[in-house]
N, CA, C and O atoms as a GROMACS GRO file, in nm:
protein
  640
    1MET      N    1  14.183   9.441  12.438
    1MET     CA    2  14.299   9.337  12.323
    1MET      C    3  14.321   9.401  12.226
    1MET      O    4  14.237   9.443  12.146
    2SER      N    5  14.470   9.420  12.224
    2SER     CA    6  14.550   9.506  12.122
    2SER      C    7  14.471   9.417  11.939
    2SER      O    8  14.429   9.303  11.917
    3THR      N    9  14.486   9.555  11.840
    3THR     CA   10  14.469   9.508  11.731
    3THR      C   11  14.597   9.511  11.676
    3THR      O   12  14.611   9.513  11.554
    4ASP      N   13  14.683   9.512  11.745
    4ASP     CA   14  14.813   9.577  11.692
    4ASP      C   15  14.851   9.427  11.647
    4ASP      O   16  14.818   9.329  11.713
    5GLY      N   17  14.942   9.421  11.499
    5GLY     CA   18  15.012   9.292  11.422
    5GLY      C   19  14.883   9.218  11.365
    5GLY      O   20  14.902   9.131  11.280
    6ARG      N   21  14.728   9.250  11.414
    6ARG     CA   22  14.641   9.199  11.298
    6ARG      C   23  14.596   9.281  11.207
    6ARG      O   24  14.545   9.384  11.250
    7LYS      N   25  14.600   9.266  11.097
    7LYS     CA   26  14.501   9.288  10.948
    7LYS      C   27  14.352   9.351  10.976
    7LYS      O   28  14.277   9.257  10.950
    8LEU      N   29  14.286   9.442  11.008
    8LEU     CA   30  14.141   9.486  11.044
    8LEU      C   31  14.099   9.514  10.851
    8LEU      O   32  14.136   9.591  10.763
    9ASN      N   33  14.004   9.400  10.865
    9ASN     CA   34  13.940   9.382  10.692
    9ASN      C   35  13.787   9.488  10.736
    9ASN      O   36  13.670   9.456  10.757
   10ILE      N   37  13.857   9.620  10.735
   10ILE     CA   38  13.788   9.761  10.776
   10ILE      C   39  13.708   9.798  10.561
   10ILE      O   40  13.789   9.828  10.473
   11THR      N   41  13.634   9.791  10.546
   11THR     CA   42  13.604   9.861  10.402
   11THR      C   43  13.529   9.978  10.381
   11THR      O   44  13.450   9.991  10.474
   12HIS      N   45  13.524  10.038  10.325
   12HIS     CA   46  13.463  10.180  10.247
   12HIS      C   47  13.439  10.208  10.112
   12HIS      O   48  13.520  10.184  10.022
   13ALA      N   49  13.291  10.274  10.093
   13ALA     CA   50  13.266  10.255   9.935
   13ALA      C   51  13.296  10.392   9.914
   13ALA      O   52  13.260  10.479   9.993
   14GLY      N   53  13.377  10.421   9.788
   14GLY     CA   54  13.372  10.542   9.770
   14GLY      C   55  13.543  10.517   9.676
   14GLY      O   56  13.598  10.412   9.641
   15ALA      N   57  13.590  10.670   9.657
   15ALA     CA   58  13.717  10.663   9.627
   15ALA      C   59  13.817  10.670   9.805
   15ALA      O   60  13.785  10.678   9.924
   16PRO      N   61  13.936  10.661   9.733
   16PRO     CA   62  14.012  10.701   9.890
   16PRO      C   63  13.992  10.866   9.907
   16PRO      O   64  13.978  10.955   9.823
   17MET      N   65  13.994  10.866  10.006
   17MET     CA   66  13.984  10.985  10.098
   17MET      C   67  13.864  11.029  10.138
   17MET      O   68  13.861  11.127  10.212
   18GLN      N   69  13.748  10.971  10.100
   18GLN     CA   70  13.624  10.952  10.150
   18GLN      C   71  13.575  10.931  10.272
   18GLN      O   72  13.634  10.864  10.356
   19PRO      N   73  13.434  11.003  10.295
   19PRO     CA   74  13.426  10.913  10.421
   19PRO      C   75  13.368  10.773  10.422
   19PRO      O   76  13.335  10.728  10.312
   20ARG      N   77  13.348  10.688  10.543
   20ARG     CA   78  13.396  10.550  10.558
   20ARG      C   79  13.241  10.493  10.615
   20ARG      O   80  13.221  10.499  10.736
   21THR      N   81  13.136  10.439  10.525
   21THR     CA   82  13.035  10.416  10.528
   21THR      C   83  13.027  10.331  10.656
   21THR      O   84  13.123  10.271  10.704
   22MET      N   85  12.884  10.330  10.714
   22MET     CA   86  12.885  10.297  10.864
   22MET      C   87  12.875  10.142  10.811
   22MET      O   88  12.952  10.065  10.867
   23TYR      N   89  12.806  10.098  10.729
   23TYR     CA   90  12.817   9.949  10.686
   23TYR      C   91  12.841   9.916  10.587
   23TYR      O   92  12.828   9.997  10.495
   24ASP      N   93  12.886   9.783  10.560
   24ASP     CA   94  12.966   9.729  10.400
   24ASP      C   95  12.833   9.723  10.382
   24ASP      O   96  12.735   9.710  10.455
   25GLU      N   97  12.860   9.742  10.227
   25GLU     CA   98  12.738   9.760  10.112
   25GLU      C   99  12.748   9.626  10.067
   25GLU      O  100  12.715   9.636   9.949
   26ARG      N  101  12.773   9.516  10.088
   26ARG     CA  102  12.717   9.405  10.071
   26ARG      C  103  12.630   9.370  10.136
   26ARG      O  104  12.534   9.321  10.077
   27PHE      N  105  12.626   9.379  10.255
   27PHE     CA  106  12.514   9.324  10.344
   27PHE      C  107  12.352   9.459  10.280
   27PHE      O  108  12.239   9.409  10.283
   28LEU      N  109  12.358   9.550  10.251
   28LEU     CA  110  12.250   9.662  10.211
   28LEU      C  111  12.228   9.590  10.065
   28LEU      O  112  12.119   9.610  10.011
   29VAL      N  113  12.270   9.554  10.035
   29VAL     CA  114  12.242   9.522   9.858
   29VAL      C  115  12.072   9.474   9.834
   29VAL      O  116  12.005   9.528   9.746
   30PRO      N  117  12.004   9.347   9.943
   30PRO     CA  118  11.890   9.320   9.968
   30PRO      C  119  11.822   9.464  10.001
   30PRO      O  120  11.771   9.533   9.912
   31MET      N  121  11.825   9.494  10.105
   31MET     CA  122  11.771   9.604  10.137
   31MET      C  123  11.720   9.721  10.032
   31MET      O  124  11.611   9.767  10.002
   32ARG      N  125  11.873   9.747   9.988
   32ARG     CA  126  11.827   9.856   9.871
   32ARG      C  127  11.734   9.782   9.730
   32ARG      O  128  11.679   9.847   9.641
   33ARG      N  129  11.736   9.647   9.740
   33ARG     CA  130  11.663   9.601   9.611
   33ARG      C  131  11.535   9.638   9.637
   33ARG      O  132  11.459   9.684   9.552
   34ASP      N  133  11.494   9.612   9.808
   34ASP     CA  134  11.364   9.575   9.803
   34ASP      C  135  11.303   9.719   9.762
   34ASP      O  136  11.187   9.713   9.722
   35LEU      N  137  11.351   9.825   9.765
   35LEU     CA  138  11.272   9.896   9.699
   35LEU      C  139  11.307   9.942   9.536
   35LEU      O  140  11.230  10.001   9.460
   36THR      N  141  11.424   9.903   9.511
   36THR     CA  142  11.502   9.977   9.358
   36THR      C  143  11.414   9.866   9.262
   36THR      O  144  11.378   9.901   9.150
   37GLU      N  145  11.366   9.673   9.335
   37GLU     CA  146  11.295   9.624   9.188
   37GLU      C  147  11.130   9.625   9.202
   37GLU      O  148  11.054   9.552   9.139
   38VAL      N  149  11.088   9.731   9.306
   38VAL     CA  150  10.987   9.773   9.248
   38VAL      C  151  10.952   9.918   9.196
   38VAL      O  152  10.842   9.973   9.205
   39GLY      N  153  11.061   9.967   9.144
   39GLY     CA  154  11.017  10.119   9.104
   39GLY      C  155  11.121  10.243   9.183
   39GLY      O  156  11.096  10.361   9.157
   40PHE      N  157  11.205  10.220   9.254
   40PHE     CA  158  11.217  10.339   9.370
   40PHE      C  159  11.344  10.369   9.276
   40PHE      O  160  11.387  10.271   9.215
   41GLU      N  161  11.415  10.502   9.256
   41GLU     CA  162  11.496  10.495   9.249
   41GLU      C  163  11.577  10.550   9.371
   41GLU      O  164  11.545  10.611   9.473
   42GLU      N  165  11.693  10.504   9.319
   42GLU     CA  166  11.850  10.537   9.465
   42GLU      C  167  11.879  10.720   9.454
   42GLU      O  168  11.906  10.781   9.350
   43LEU      N  169  11.863  10.774   9.579
   43LEU     CA  170  11.910  10.899   9.516
   43LEU      C  171  12.095  10.890   9.602
   43LEU      O  172  12.103  10.970   9.695
   44ARG      N  173  12.180  10.836   9.586
   44ARG     CA  174  12.289  10.816   9.685
   44ARG      C  175  12.400  10.960   9.706
   44ARG      O  176  12.495  10.962   9.784
   45THR      N  177  12.362  11.059   9.625
   45THR     CA  178  12.479  11.153   9.644
   45THR      C  179  12.381  11.261   9.675
   45THR      O  180  12.268  11.240   9.632
   46ALA      N  181  12.405  11.402   9.760
   46ALA     CA  182  12.342  11.505   9.766
   46ALA      C  183  12.267  11.583   9.642
   46ALA      O  184  12.152  11.626   9.640
   47GLU      N  185  12.369  11.588   9.538
   47GLU     CA  186  12.330  11.613   9.431
   47GLU      C  187  12.233  11.559   9.311
   47GLU      O  188  12.170  11.619   9.224
   48GLU      N  189  12.244  11.436   9.339
   48GLU     CA  190  12.124  11.354   9.311
   48GLU      C  191  12.021  11.393   9.399
   48GLU      O  192  11.936  11.461   9.340
   49VAL      N  193  12.002  11.378   9.497
   49VAL     CA  194  11.849  11.494   9.586
   49VAL      C  195  11.829  11.592   9.529
   49VAL      O  196  11.711  11.605   9.494
   50ASP      N  197  11.939  11.726   9.483
   50ASP     CA  198  11.834  11.810   9.455
   50ASP      C  199  11.783  11.783   9.320
   50ASP      O  200  11.660  11.779   9.313
   51ASN      N  201  11.850  11.763   9.209
   51ASN     CA  202  11.782  11.718   9.067
   51ASN      C  203  11.668  11.641   9.068
   51ASN      O  204  11.589  11.633   8.975
   52ALA      N  205  11.662  11.594   9.153
   52ALA     CA  206  11.510  11.519   9.196
   52ALA      C  207  11.448  11.594   9.252
   52ALA      O  208  11.344  11.614   9.190
   53LEU      N  209  11.454  11.643   9.328
   53LEU     CA  210  11.367  11.749   9.392
   53LEU      C  211  11.332  11.844   9.400
   53LEU      O  212  11.215  11.877   9.421
   54GLN      N  213  11.481  11.953   9.376
   54GLN     CA  214  11.452  12.094   9.355
   54GLN      C  215  11.402  12.170   9.278
   54GLN      O  216  11.475  12.193   9.182
   55ASP      N  217  11.270  12.238   9.276
   55ASP     CA  218  11.223  12.288   9.166
   55ASP      C  219  11.156  12.218   9.078
   55ASP      O  220  11.145  12.244   8.959
   56LYS      N  221  11.089  12.083   9.164
   56LYS     CA  222  11.048  11.975   9.063
   56LYS      C  223  10.904  12.003   9.057
   56LYS      O  224  10.862  12.056   9.160
   57THR      N  225  10.785  11.975   8.930
   57THR     CA  226  10.687  11.999   8.943
   57THR      C  227  10.625  11.835   8.966
   57THR      O  228  10.689  11.734   8.935
   58GLY      N  229  10.504  11.835   9.022
   58GLY     CA  230  10.466  11.639   9.019
   58GLY      C  231  10.453  11.631   9.205
   58GLY      O  232  10.462  11.715   9.294
   59THR      N  233  10.434  11.519   9.201
   59THR     CA  234  10.438  11.453   9.348
   59THR      C  235  10.560  11.323   9.360
   59THR      O  236  10.565  11.227   9.283
   60ALA      N  237  10.652  11.347   9.474
   60ALA     CA  238  10.745  11.233   9.495
   60ALA      C  239  10.763  11.178   9.621
   60ALA      O  240  10.786  11.264   9.705
   61MET      N  241  10.759  11.040   9.671
   61MET     CA  242  10.752  10.987   9.750
   61MET      C  243  10.898  10.976   9.820
   61MET      O  244  10.971  10.912   9.744
   62VAL      N  245  10.954  11.008   9.917
   62VAL     CA  246  11.102  10.962   9.909
   62VAL      C  247  11.098  10.887  10.062
   62VAL      O  248  11.033  10.932  10.157
   63LEU      N  249  11.170  10.780  10.063
   63LEU     CA  250  11.157  10.637  10.223
   63LEU      C  251  11.323  10.680  10.200
   63LEU      O  252  11.405  10.676  10.108
   64VAL      N  253  11.319  10.722  10.331
   64VAL     CA  254  11.397  10.676  10.389
   64VAL      C  255  11.482  10.575  10.462
   64VAL      O  256  11.506  10.590  10.582
   65ASN      N  257  11.529  10.470  10.391
   65ASN     CA  258  11.569  10.377  10.403
   65ASN      C  259  11.679  10.330  10.525
   65ASN      O  260  11.776  10.402  10.548
   66SER      N  261  11.658  10.216  10.594
   66SER     CA  262  11.760  10.238  10.699
   66SER      C  263  11.769  10.076  10.724
   66SER      O  264  11.691   9.999  10.669
   67VAL      N  265  11.885  10.026  10.823
   67VAL     CA  266  11.861   9.860  10.826
   67VAL      C  267  11.817   9.813  10.982
   67VAL      O  268  11.857   9.713  11.042
   68CYS      N  269  11.754   9.881  11.012
   68CYS     CA  270  11.698   9.875  11.149
   68CYS      C  271  11.565   9.769  11.085
   68CYS      O  272  11.513   9.796  10.977
   69GLY      N  273  11.522   9.650  11.168
   69GLY     CA  274  11.400   9.569  11.168
   69GLY      C  275  11.275   9.644  11.171
   69GLY      O  276  11.184   9.595  11.105
   70CYS      N  277  11.251   9.760  11.239
   70CYS     CA  278  11.078   9.848  11.172
   70CYS      C  279  11.085   9.909  11.029
   70CYS      O  280  10.977   9.946  10.982
   71SER      N  281  11.200   9.924  10.952
   71SER     CA  282  11.232   9.956  10.767
   71SER      C  283  11.248   9.810  10.741
   71SER      O  284  11.241   9.811  10.618
   72ALA      N  285  11.262   9.708  10.767
   72ALA     CA  286  11.293   9.594  10.690
   72ALA      C  287  11.175   9.555  10.716
   72ALA      O  288  11.119   9.553  10.607
   73ARG      N  289  11.048   9.499  10.850
   73ARG     CA  290  10.917   9.439  10.881
   73ARG      C  291  10.827   9.566  10.822
   73ARG      O  292  10.734   9.513  10.760
   74MET      N  293  10.816   9.686  10.815
   74MET     CA  294  10.714   9.757  10.800
   74MET      C  295  10.711   9.922  10.705
   74MET      O  296  10.609   9.963  10.651
   75ALA      N  297  10.862  10.006  10.702
   75ALA     CA  298  10.825  10.035  10.606
   75ALA      C  299  10.858  10.022  10.430
   75ALA      O  300  10.824  10.096  10.337
   76ARG      N  301  10.926   9.912  10.433
   76ARG     CA  302  10.957   9.894  10.330
   76ARG      C  303  10.859   9.802  10.250
   76ARG      O  304  10.826   9.828  10.134
   77PRO      N  305  10.817   9.700  10.314
   77PRO     CA  306  10.683   9.585  10.286
   77PRO      C  307  10.558   9.733  10.246
   77PRO      O  308  10.497   9.741  10.140
   78ALA      N  309  10.546   9.838  10.363
   78ALA     CA  310  10.423   9.911  10.353
   78ALA      C  311  10.404   9.994  10.207
   78ALA      O  312  10.301  10.006  10.140
   79ALA      N  313  10.532  10.043  10.183
   79ALA     CA  314  10.574  10.100  10.041
   79ALA      C  315  10.555  10.029   9.932
   79ALA      O  316  10.491  10.085   9.844
   80ARG      N  317  10.597   9.904   9.909
   80ARG     CA  318  10.554   9.803   9.790
   80ARG      C  319  10.421   9.787   9.840
   80ARG      O  320  10.374   9.872   9.764
   81ILE      N  321  10.341   9.756   9.892
   81ILE     CA  322  10.199   9.769   9.941
   81ILE      C  323  10.146   9.858   9.850
   81ILE      O  324  10.074   9.817   9.760
   82ALA      N  325  10.178   9.999   9.866
   82ALA     CA  326  10.078  10.111   9.928
   82ALA      C  327  10.146  10.149   9.738
   82ALA      O  328  10.054  10.212   9.685
   83ILE      N  329  10.223  10.138   9.670
   83ILE     CA  330  10.256  10.174   9.564
   83ILE      C  331  10.181  10.124   9.436
   83ILE      O  332  10.164  10.175   9.325
   84GLY      N  333  10.143  10.005   9.494
   84GLY     CA  334  10.052   9.854   9.382
   84GLY      C  335   9.864   9.948   9.373
   84GLY      O  336   9.767   9.898   9.316
   85HIS      N  337   9.864  10.088   9.448
   85HIS     CA  338   9.723  10.120   9.433
   85HIS      C  339   9.749  10.255   9.324
   85HIS      O  340   9.855  10.283   9.269
   86GLU      N  341   9.614  10.331   9.312
   86GLU     CA  342   9.660  10.414   9.199
   86GLU      C  343   9.523  10.526   9.298
   86GLU      O  344   9.421  10.477   9.346
   87PRO      N  345   9.559  10.665   9.306
   87PRO     CA  346   9.669  10.778   9.267
   87PRO      C  347   9.802  10.742   9.344
   87PRO      O  348   9.782  10.748   9.465
   88LYS      N  349   9.913  10.711   9.316
   88LYS     CA  350  10.040  10.706   9.372
   88LYS      C  351  10.136  10.832   9.318
   88LYS      O  352  10.091  10.898   9.224
   89PRO      N  353  10.241  10.862   9.362
   89PRO     CA  354  10.305  10.926   9.345
   89PRO      C  355  10.420  10.921   9.205
   89PRO      O  356  10.480  10.820   9.171
   90GLU      N  357  10.430  11.069   9.132
   90GLU     CA  358  10.453  11.057   9.011
   90GLU      C  359  10.652  10.934   9.056
   90GLU      O  360  10.706  10.826   9.031
   91HIS      N  361  10.674  11.062   9.131
   91HIS     CA  362  10.842  10.958   9.148
   91HIS      C  363  10.854  10.882   9.237
   91HIS      O  364  10.752  10.916   9.295
   92LEU      N  365  10.890  10.815   9.291
   92LEU     CA  366  10.989  10.709   9.373
   92LEU      C  367  11.074  10.686   9.420
   92LEU      O  368  11.142  10.590   9.383
   93TYR      N  369  11.115  10.779   9.544
   93TYR     CA  370  11.305  10.779   9.569
   93TYR      C  371  11.309  10.744   9.690
   93TYR      O  372  11.213  10.736   9.767
   94THR      N  373  11.468  10.714   9.721
   94THR     CA  374  11.478  10.659   9.835
   94THR      C  375  11.592  10.699   9.843
   94THR      O  376  11.642  10.729   9.734
   95VAL      N  377  11.671  10.715   9.953
   95VAL     CA  378  11.766  10.765  10.073
   95VAL      C  379  11.816  10.682  10.188
   95VAL      O  380  11.754  10.672  10.294
   96PHE      N  381  11.925  10.625  10.163
   96PHE     CA  382  12.000  10.516  10.315
   96PHE      C  383  12.082  10.588  10.382
   96PHE      O  384  12.199  10.624  10.363
   97ALA      N  385  11.957  10.619  10.516
   97ALA     CA  386  12.067  10.651  10.574
   97ALA      C  387  12.132  10.603  10.680
   97ALA      O  388  12.071  10.518  10.744
   98GLY      N  389  12.235  10.631  10.716
   98GLY     CA  390  12.383  10.566  10.794
   98GLY      C  391  12.433  10.526  10.682
   98GLY      O  392  12.537  10.472  10.721
   99GLN      N  393  12.430  10.514  10.555
   99GLN     CA  394  12.482  10.486  10.427
   99GLN      C  395  12.569  10.560  10.346
   99GLN      O  396  12.683  10.547  10.302
  100ASP      N  397  12.445  10.671  10.339
  100ASP     CA  398  12.454  10.733  10.243
  100ASP      C  399  12.433  10.908  10.300
  100ASP      O  400  12.341  10.988  10.288
  101ALA      N  401  12.529  10.914  10.347
  101ALA     CA  402  12.497  11.067  10.493
  101ALA      C  403  12.430  11.157  10.374
  101ALA      O  404  12.312  11.180  10.348
  102GLU      N  405  12.561  11.203  10.309
  102GLU     CA  406  12.514  11.325  10.211
  102GLU      C  407  12.378  11.348  10.155
  102GLU      O  408  12.329  11.460  10.170
  103ALA      N  409  12.304  11.244  10.084
  103ALA     CA  410  12.186  11.233  10.018
  103ALA      C  411  12.131  11.241  10.160
  103ALA      O  412  12.119  11.360  10.190
  104THR      N  413  12.100  11.178  10.237
  104THR     CA  414  12.019  11.091  10.342
  104THR      C  415  12.024  11.310  10.433
  104THR      O  416  11.945  11.356  10.514
  105GLU      N  417  12.099  11.353  10.394
  105GLU     CA  418  12.090  11.503  10.478
  105GLU      C  419  12.045  11.594  10.397
  105GLU      O  420  11.968  11.679  10.443
  106LYS      N  421  12.080  11.598  10.264
  106LYS     CA  422  12.009  11.679  10.152
  106LYS      C  423  11.847  11.650  10.154
  106LYS      O  424  11.757  11.726  10.116
  107ALA      N  425  11.834  11.498  10.220
  107ALA     CA  426  11.659  11.472  10.168
  107ALA      C  427  11.606  11.515  10.305
  107ALA      O  428  11.491  11.555  10.294
  108ARG      N  429  11.651  11.520  10.426
  108ARG     CA  430  11.593  11.564  10.516
  108ARG      C  431  11.545  11.736  10.502
  108ARG      O  432  11.429  11.768  10.528
  109GLY      N  433  11.647  11.836  10.458
  109GLY     CA  434  11.637  11.920  10.433
  109GLY      C  435  11.518  11.973  10.377
  109GLY      O  436  11.470  12.076  10.424
  110TYR      N  437  11.440  11.888  10.242
  110TYR     CA  438  11.311  11.915  10.258
  110TYR      C  439  11.223  11.884  10.337
  110TYR      O  440  11.110  11.920  10.305
  111PHE      N  441  11.240  11.802  10.480
  111PHE     CA  442  11.148  11.770  10.535
  111PHE      C  443  11.133  11.906  10.632
  111PHE      O  444  11.088  11.893  10.746
  112THR      N  445  11.160  11.996  10.596
  112THR     CA  446  11.117  12.122  10.695
  112THR      C  447  11.000  12.050  10.784
  112THR      O  448  10.906  11.973  10.765
  113GLY      N  449  11.051  12.110  10.877
  113GLY     CA  450  10.961  12.117  11.047
  113GLY      C  451  10.975  11.982  11.114
  113GLY      O  452  10.924  11.965  11.225
  114TYR      N  453  11.030  11.899  11.063
  114TYR     CA  454  11.076  11.734  11.109
  114TYR      C  455  11.205  11.742  11.168
  114TYR      O  456  11.280  11.839  11.156
  115PRO      N  457  11.222  11.665  11.219
  115PRO     CA  458  11.366  11.597  11.342
  115PRO      C  459  11.404  11.484  11.164
  115PRO      O  460  11.339  11.473  11.060
  116PRO      N  461  11.527  11.427  11.204
  116PRO     CA  462  11.592  11.359  11.140
  116PRO      C  463  11.556  11.218  11.184
  116PRO      O  464  11.615  11.190  11.288
  117SER      N  465  11.445  11.076  11.120
  117SER     CA  466  11.419  10.991  11.159
  117SER      C  467  11.430  10.859  11.016
  117SER      O  468  11.404  10.867  10.896
  118SER      N  469  11.470  10.769  11.086
  118SER     CA  470  11.472  10.682  11.005
  118SER      C  471  11.446  10.521  11.037
  118SER      O  472  11.530  10.462  11.106
  119PRO      N  473  11.341  10.457  10.992
  119PRO     CA  474  11.325  10.492  10.869
  119PRO      C  475  11.156  10.586  10.862
  119PRO      O  476  11.053  10.577  10.929
  120SER      N  477  11.198  10.673  10.744
  120SER     CA  478  11.046  10.772  10.739
  120SER      C  479  11.000  10.783  10.614
  120SER      O  480  11.072  10.720  10.536
  121ILE      N  481  10.888  10.850  10.549
  121ILE     CA  482  10.854  10.845  10.434
  121ILE      C  483  10.760  10.999  10.418
  121ILE      O  484  10.667  11.033  10.490
  122ALA      N  485  10.829  11.087  10.282
  122ALA     CA  486  10.797  11.217  10.294
  122ALA      C  487  10.676  11.167  10.154
  122ALA      O  488  10.673  11.049  10.121
  123ILE      N  489  10.606  11.247  10.101
  123ILE     CA  490  10.532  11.305   9.978
  123ILE      C  491  10.536  11.462   9.978
  123ILE      O  492  10.499  11.547  10.059
  124LEU      N  493  10.589  11.466   9.870
  124LEU     CA  494  10.633  11.622   9.812
  124LEU      C  495  10.554  11.624   9.699
  124LEU      O  496  10.517  11.534   9.624
  125ARG      N  497  10.533  11.753   9.700
  125ARG     CA  498  10.417  11.830   9.567
  125ARG      C  499  10.525  11.904   9.552
  125ARG      O  500  10.593  11.943   9.647
  126ASP      N  501  10.554  11.936   9.399
  126ASP     CA  502  10.624  12.058   9.340
  126ASP      C  503  10.708  12.100   9.440
  126ASP      O  504  10.704  12.220   9.466
  127GLY      N  505  10.783  12.029   9.504
  127GLY     CA  506  10.962  11.995   9.567
  127GLY      C  507  10.891  12.069   9.727
  127GLY      O  508  10.965  12.132   9.802
  128LYS      N  509  10.770  12.053   9.752
  128LYS     CA  510  10.738  12.085   9.880
  128LYS      C  511  10.671  11.954   9.945
  128LYS      O  512  10.600  11.868   9.893
  129LEU      N  513  10.719  11.966  10.081
  129LEU     CA  514  10.633  11.872  10.173
  129LEU      C  515  10.548  11.889  10.221
  129LEU      O  516  10.522  11.981  10.297
  130VAL      N  517  10.432  11.734  10.162
  130VAL     CA  518  10.306  11.798  10.179
  130VAL      C  519  10.235  11.690  10.298
  130VAL      O  520  10.121  11.699  10.342
  131TRP      N  521  10.340  11.584  10.335
  131TRP     CA  522  10.291  11.469  10.431
  131TRP      C  523  10.415  11.415  10.431
  131TRP      O  524  10.503  11.424  10.345
  132MET      N  525  10.415  11.328  10.585
  132MET     CA  526  10.513  11.297  10.677
  132MET      C  527  10.493  11.174  10.753
  132MET      O  528  10.411  11.174  10.844
  133MET      N  529  10.537  11.104  10.734
  133MET     CA  530  10.567  11.001  10.832
  133MET      C  531  10.706  10.954  10.906
  133MET      O  532  10.801  10.889  10.862
  134GLU      N  533  10.684  11.012  11.034
  134GLU     CA  534  10.829  10.929  11.148
  134GLU      C  535  10.841  10.833  11.162
  134GLU      O  536  10.736  10.771  11.148
  135ARG      N  537  10.941  10.762  11.190
  135ARG     CA  538  10.953  10.658  11.253
  135ARG      C  539  10.906  10.589  11.362
  135ARG      O  540  10.926  10.471  11.391
  136TRP      N  541  10.806  10.720  11.450
  136TRP     CA  542  10.728  10.639  11.550
  136TRP      C  543  10.595  10.600  11.533
  136TRP      O  544  10.536  10.521  11.606
  137GLN      N  545  10.532  10.678  11.395
  137GLN     CA  546  10.422  10.634  11.329
  137GLN      C  547  10.468  10.490  11.229
  137GLN      O  548  10.411  10.462  11.122
  138ILE      N  549  10.561  10.422  11.279
  138ILE     CA  550  10.650  10.351  11.184
  138ILE      C  551  10.622  10.211  11.264
  138ILE      O  552  10.548  10.114  11.248
  139GLU      N  553  10.698  10.245  11.337
  139GLU     CA  554  10.740  10.128  11.456
  139GLU      C  555  10.650  10.023  11.560
  139GLU      O  556  10.588  10.074  11.654
  140GLY      N  557  10.649   9.975  11.553
  140GLY     CA  558  10.531   9.844  11.628
  140GLY      C  559  10.434   9.825  11.548
  140GLY      O  560  10.387   9.712  11.563
  141ARG      N  561  10.342   9.934  11.406
  141ARG     CA  562  10.234   9.895  11.373
  141ARG      C  563  10.273   9.779  11.235
  141ARG      O  564  10.381   9.777  11.177
  142PRO      N  565  10.173   9.702  11.208
  142PRO     CA  566  10.193   9.613  11.035
  142PRO      C  567  10.216   9.674  10.914
  142PRO      O  568  10.180   9.790  10.895
  143ALA      N  569  10.258   9.623  10.850
  143ALA     CA  570  10.323   9.670  10.729
  143ALA      C  571  10.176   9.728  10.648
  143ALA      O  572  10.161   9.822  10.569
  144GLU      N  573  10.075   9.626  10.707
  144GLU     CA  574   9.947   9.634  10.576
  144GLU      C  575   9.868   9.768  10.661
  144GLU      O  576   9.771   9.808  10.597
  145GLU      N  577   9.892   9.844  10.792
  145GLU     CA  578   9.835   9.937  10.846
  145GLU      C  579   9.876  10.113  10.764
  145GLU      O  580   9.816  10.206  10.711
  146ILE      N  581  10.040  10.066  10.804
  146ILE     CA  582  10.108  10.137  10.736
  146ILE      C  583  10.046  10.168  10.597
  146ILE      O  584  10.005  10.280  10.567
  147ALA      N  585  10.044  10.100  10.546
  147ALA     CA  586  10.046  10.115  10.366
  147ALA      C  587   9.873  10.146  10.367
  147ALA      O  588   9.831  10.143  10.251
  148GLU      N  589   9.794  10.168  10.439
  148GLU     CA  590   9.664  10.215  10.461
  148GLU      C  591   9.690  10.352  10.456
  148GLU      O  592   9.633  10.418  10.370
  149ASP      N  593   9.802  10.431  10.570
  149ASP     CA  594   9.729  10.565  10.580
  149ASP      C  595   9.815  10.648  10.464
  149ASP      O  596   9.807  10.769  10.442
  150LEU      N  597   9.945  10.502  10.357
  150LEU     CA  598   9.975  10.558  10.255
  150LEU      C  599   9.930  10.599  10.132
  150LEU      O  600   9.970  10.684  10.052
  151VAL      N  601   9.805  10.492  10.135
  151VAL     CA  602   9.739  10.519  10.052
  151VAL      C  603   9.643  10.653  10.024
  151VAL      O  604   9.607  10.721   9.928
  152SER      N  605   9.625  10.644  10.176
  152SER     CA  606   9.507  10.752  10.234
  152SER      C  607   9.571  10.933  10.200
  152SER      O  608   9.501  11.034  10.195
  153ALA      N  609   9.741  10.922  10.181
  153ALA     CA  610   9.774  11.001  10.209
  153ALA      C  611   9.818  11.039  10.023
  153ALA      O  612   9.838  11.151   9.976
  154PHE      N  613   9.823  10.931   9.962
  154PHE     CA  614   9.836  10.926   9.776
  154PHE      C  615   9.708  11.002   9.729
  154PHE      O  616   9.720  11.089   9.642
  155GLU      N  617   9.569  10.969   9.791
  155GLU     CA  618   9.432  10.994   9.787
  155GLU      C  619   9.477  11.182   9.802
  155GLU      O  620   9.480  11.276   9.724
  156GLU      N  621   9.487  11.173   9.856
  156GLU     CA  622   9.516  11.332   9.974
  156GLU      C  623   9.574  11.376   9.870
  156GLU      O  624   9.511  11.345   9.769
  157HIS      N  625   9.658  11.431   9.851
  157HIS     CA  626   9.830  11.450   9.773
  157HIS      C  627   9.862  11.412   9.649
  157HIS      O  628   9.978  11.443   9.622
  158CYS      N  629   9.805  11.357   9.559
  158CYS     CA  630   9.854  11.288   9.454
  158CYS      C  631   9.732  11.259   9.339
  158CYS      O  632   9.739  11.162   9.263
  159ARG      N  633   9.646  11.332   9.337
  159ARG     CA  634   9.517  11.377   9.237
  159ARG      C  635   9.584  11.488   9.187
  159ARG      O  636   9.666  11.569   9.231
  160ASP      N  637   9.503  11.463   9.042
  160ASP     CA  638   9.561  11.611   8.936
  160ASP      C  639   9.479  11.735   8.991
  160ASP      O  640   9.495  11.846   8.941
   0.00000   0.00000   0.00000
């Protein structure tokens, strides 16, 4: 089927000459809000990631968000449950795979020794990775089980 003569309604985020995003941003608002409404800070650029993580003291959790079902049914709900417990990371961050490509790539650069995976959840202490949960550890598991793993990781890595 030809697209000649038809106007394609393709959207992109950002200024002209910027790379196109994978998804229409309007569809991602609730997926982003799942985390931001409970205190996660979105990191949308590589610079924001470095400002948040590079040479920082303390603990941080970074959730690599995505549109997939295992992010919606498992990773985001698990994170929401887990952060209700103490101790927890001092800083909560999220990047969106497939949408905020530069930020996601930069965040993954802090996850030394792990291949790209989304969703995934990392805990850093003083800017260094101390714990990682990859997609294969998220898929097919109830959010409550994942939350238990997160709480255990918080107990181990987020105490003074």
